[in-house]
N, C-alpha and C positions, 0 to 999 in steps of 0.2 A: 165269146169273150166273157171272162169271169167278172162278176160284180165285186167291186172293191168296197171295203168298209167306208172309205171316203165318199164313194158314190151313194152308199146307203145313208150316211149322215147328211150329205147335201140334199138328198131327196126328202128326207124327213123335215129338215128345216124349210125347204122350198114349199112343200105341201102345207105345213103348219102356217107359214106366213101367208100363203095364198088363201087359206081358209079364214084367217083373221084371228084376233085375240079371243073371241067368244065362241069359236067353233073348234071341233076336234076332228081327228081322222083316225081311221083304223090302221093298225100296222100292216094289214093285208093290202091296203091301198098303196102303201109304199112298195111292198114286194111286187105287187102286180105291175107297177109302173117300171120295174127294173128287169123283169124276166118273165118269159112265157111259163116256165116251170117255177112259179113263185113260191110254192109251199116250202120248198127246201131252204128258202131265204128267211123264213119267219124267225128262227132262233137268232140269226144274225141281226135282223131288224130290231127285235126286242133288245138284244144286247147293246146295239148302238143307241137305241132310244134311251136305255138306262144310262149310258155314258153322257149323252146330251143333257139328260135330266140332272145328273150329278154336276154338270158344268153350269146349270142354271139356265140353259137355253130353251128347254121345253119342260112340260110337266107330263107325268104319267097319271092318268085319271081312271077311276072306276066310280060309277054312280055319281059323276059330277065332282068328285073330290080328288085332290092330289094324293097319290099313294106311292109307296116305295116299290119299285119294280121287283126288288129282291124278295119281297114278301107277298106281292100281288098274285092272286090265283084267279084264273079265268080271264075273260076278255078285258082288254085294256083299251084306252083311247089316248091319243097323243094331242097335245095342244101347246101353243106358245106359252112360255112361262109368264106369269103375271109379275111384273116388276113394280 
């Protein structure tokens, strides 16, 4: 069964909430939880993470700082947005 964008978004929010406000997760954690062949999901996970960040639900972080996913290069982490 194909993984939907809605399932990706739901999993991102679920994992970020489970980790709590001061913890992060790797996008690969999301992909691994959705498919055995998870590597192919990584661009979609990053894309949906960017959308959630744009909506203010999560933050994209590098080196502990919030970054714009459009300009971020290299590994990123996902966290609940600080409100």
